[in-house]
C-alpha positions as a printed NumPy array, in Angstrom:
array([[ 12.909, -17.701,  15.807],
       [ 10.563, -15.185,  14.228],
       [  6.952, -14.65 ,  15.256],
       [  4.366, -13.818,  12.614],
       [  0.682, -14.448,  11.956],
       [ -0.492, -17.921,  11.03 ],
       [ -2.492, -16.527,   8.113],
       [  0.735, -15.049,   6.669],
       [  2.491, -18.422,   6.242],
       [ -0.472, -20.783,   6.017],
       [ -0.154, -23.103,   3.043],
       [  3.3  , -21.811,   2.099],
       [  5.553, -24.349,   0.437],
       [  8.57 , -22.058,   0.815],
       [  9.261, -19.298,   3.355],
       [ 11.713, -16.442,   2.931],
       [ 12.372, -13.582,   5.322],
       [ 13.478, -10.299,   3.794],
       [ 15.898,  -8.52 ,   6.099],
       [ 16.27 ,  -4.768,   6.46 ],
       [ 19.381,  -4.83 ,   4.259],
       [ 17.299,  -6.324,   1.422],
       [ 18.689,  -9.853,   1.644],
       [ 16.2  , -12.728,   1.699],
       [ 16.936, -15.65 ,   4.019],
       [ 15.253, -19.044,   3.796],
       [ 13.209, -20.048,   6.822],
       [ 11.367, -23.126,   8.02 ],
       [  8.025, -23.482,   9.724],
       [  8.345, -24.354,  13.421],
       [  4.73 , -24.308,  14.551],
       [  1.464, -22.44 ,  14.46 ],
       [ -1.778, -21.774,  16.242],
       [ -4.596, -20.863,  13.855],
       [ -6.825, -20.141,  16.848],
       [ -4.445, -17.391,  17.986],
       [ -3.358, -16.448,  14.442],
       [  0.278, -16.891,  15.512],
       [  3.116, -18.838,  13.923],
       [  6.82 , -19.29 ,  14.514],
       [  9.408, -19.682,  11.789],
       [ 13.168, -20.18 ,  12.086],
       [ 15.892, -18.836,   9.835],
       [ 17.826, -21.632,   8.154],
       [ 21.135, -19.93 ,   8.809],
       [ 22.427, -18.041,  11.798],
       [ 22.926, -14.309,  11.456],
       [ 25.013, -12.324,  13.917],
       [ 23.78 ,  -8.874,  12.9  ],
       [ 20.149,  -9.349,  13.943],
       [ 18.959,  -7.864,  17.213],
       [ 15.654,  -9.07 ,  18.647],
       [ 13.048,  -6.472,  19.505],
       [ 12.719,  -5.82 ,  23.253],
       [  9.624,  -7.448,  24.733],
       [  7.17 ,  -5.279,  26.631],
       [  3.962,  -6.124,  28.405],
       [  0.388,  -5.742,  27.263],
       [ -1.078,  -6.158,  30.736],
       [ -0.564,  -2.538,  31.696],
       [ -1.622,  -0.849,  28.45 ],
       [ -3.975,   2.107,  28.707],
       [ -6.589,   3.372,  26.263],
       [ -5.136,   6.52 ,  24.683],
       [ -1.533,   5.307,  24.931],
       [  0.565,   6.022,  21.837],
       [  1.517,   2.971,  19.758],
       [  3.42 ,   2.402,  16.535],
       [  2.758,  -0.261,  13.901],
       [  5.565,  -1.518,  11.669],
       [  5.052,  -3.501,   8.49 ],
       [  5.142,  -3.667,   4.735],
       [  1.689,  -2.456,   3.704],
       [  1.023,  -3.042,   0.022],
       [  4.682,  -4.104,  -0.337],
       [  6.063,  -0.774,   0.906],
       [  8.943,  -1.962,   3.092],
       [  9.776,  -0.507,   6.493],
       [  6.574,   1.481,   6.947],
       [  5.793,   3.002,  10.351],
       [  2.388,   4.322,  11.361],
       [  1.346,   5.833,  14.665],
       [ -1.853,   5.866,  16.618],
       [ -3.272,   5.124,  19.998],
       [ -4.691,   2.169,  21.845],
       [ -8.371,   2.615,  20.997],
       [ -9.689,  -0.231,  23.156],
       [ -8.485,  -3.226,  25.124],
       [ -9.747,  -6.752,  25.642],
       [-11.558,  -7.05 ,  22.323],
       [-12.528, -10.491,  21.051],
       [-11.315, -11.191,  17.544],
       [-12.935, -14.073,  15.659],
       [-10.558, -16.191,  13.58 ],
       [-11.43 , -18.181,  10.495],
       [-11.099, -21.369,  12.586],
       [-14.209, -20.415,  14.536],
       [-12.249, -19.606,  17.685],
       [-11.753, -16.164,  19.154],
       [ -8.569, -14.525,  20.361],
       [ -9.363, -12.892,  23.691],
       [ -7.852,  -9.68 ,  24.991],
       [ -6.939,  -8.248,  21.584],
       [ -5.625,  -4.69 ,  21.345],
       [ -7.617,  -2.316,  19.131],
       [ -5.648,   0.557,  17.602],
       [ -6.233,   3.362,  15.139],
       [ -2.635,   3.117,  13.865],
       [ -2.98 ,   2.372,  10.157],
       [ -2.812,  -1.39 ,   9.635],
       [ -3.197,  -2.468,   6.02 ],
       [ -2.617,  -5.652,   4.045],
       [  1.084,  -6.345,   4.503],
       [  1.21 ,  -5.211,   8.121],
       [  0.137,  -8.652,   9.337],
       [  2.762, -10.293,  11.489],
       [  4.548,  -7.015,  12.11 ],
       [  5.117,  -5.552,  15.551],
       [  2.922,  -3.141,  17.434],
       [  5.314,  -1.291,  19.728],
       [  5.112,   1.255,  22.499],
       [  7.004,   4.57 ,  22.467],
       [  9.954,   2.897,  24.221],
       [ 10.321,   0.511,  21.254],
       [  9.074,  -2.579,  23.115],
       [  6.858,  -5.191,  21.473],
       [  3.335,  -4.997,  22.873],
       [  1.465,  -6.875,  20.141],
       [  1.524,  -8.57 ,  16.752],
       [ -0.544,  -6.766,  14.08 ],
       [ -3.118,  -9.198,  12.798],
       [ -6.347,  -7.78 ,  11.364],
       [ -8.446,  -4.797,  10.381],
       [-12.142,  -4.095,  10.046],
       [-12.755,  -2.365,   6.759],
       [-15.318,  -2.472,   3.999],
       [-12.656,  -1.409,   1.468],
       [ -9.885,  -3.768,   2.638],
       [ -7.676,  -0.819,   3.625],
       [ -7.212,   0.876,   6.984],
       [-10.348,   2.48 ,   8.347],
       [ -8.778,   3.199,  11.721],
       [ -9.842,  -0.077,  13.296],
       [ -6.873,  -2.408,  13.556],
       [ -6.142,  -5.267,  15.906],
       [ -3.033,  -6.813,  17.409],
       [ -2.566, -10.018,  19.376],
       [ -1.245,  -8.858,  22.773],
       [  2.351,  -9.716,  23.627],
       [  1.226, -11.426,  26.839],
       [ -0.688, -13.921,  24.653],
       [  2.356, -14.213,  22.363],
       [  4.532, -14.989,  25.404],
       [  2.186, -17.84 ,  26.371],
       [  1.681, -19.317,  22.897],
       [  5.144, -19.016,  21.284],
       [  7.051, -21.266,  23.743],
       [  4.46 , -24.001,  23.067],
       [  4.876, -23.546,  19.316],
       [  8.654, -23.815,  19.614],
       [  8.605, -26.95 ,  21.782],
       [  5.471, -28.734,  20.529],
       [  4.703, -27.17 ,  17.147],
       [  1.165, -26.344,  18.227],
       [ -0.818, -24.785,  21.026],
       [ -3.381, -26.999,  22.685],
       [ -6.805, -25.37 ,  22.975],
       [ -8.422, -26.057,  26.332],
       [-12.01 , -27.144,  26.191],
       [-14.458, -29.841,  27.112],
       [-15.66 , -30.659,  23.62 ],
       [-19.074, -29.002,  23.761],
       [-20.201, -27.03 ,  20.722],
       [-23.184, -24.682,  20.728],
       [-25.551, -25.298,  17.816]])
């Protein structure tokens, strides 16, 4: 299984995952949560040479802690940027009208193409999934956001088993 952002695969009729060696592998959609901007896909064939990223924790992150963002900004494969945790527990609105709570804010450069990539700590452990930026130009302005790995660890098992993440609520909408 591979975790990415829902907005990365939304509406896709075909999904391919490009591996570090340049090969593209077909994948299928397993499930998604637009309200968390998370999705799970599965490779259509088993590969023995893939090692999963170690999973960290986002519960003990500190403002000022060094972080690294990995992605393919503007199609530039295997790009690494560094920064710090700028703030914790931000609320990030999604296009569904929901908000993702507890989001990590970082000044590590996150640009179009970084979405769905890992935000890692200096020990190489996943601490978040890069998801959004605030920018008037559409490029990094030093305000990037990642869904915390503790949220990922709650949502992803539901996506794998049920295909979706139920949103708790009582059905009341503020007008």
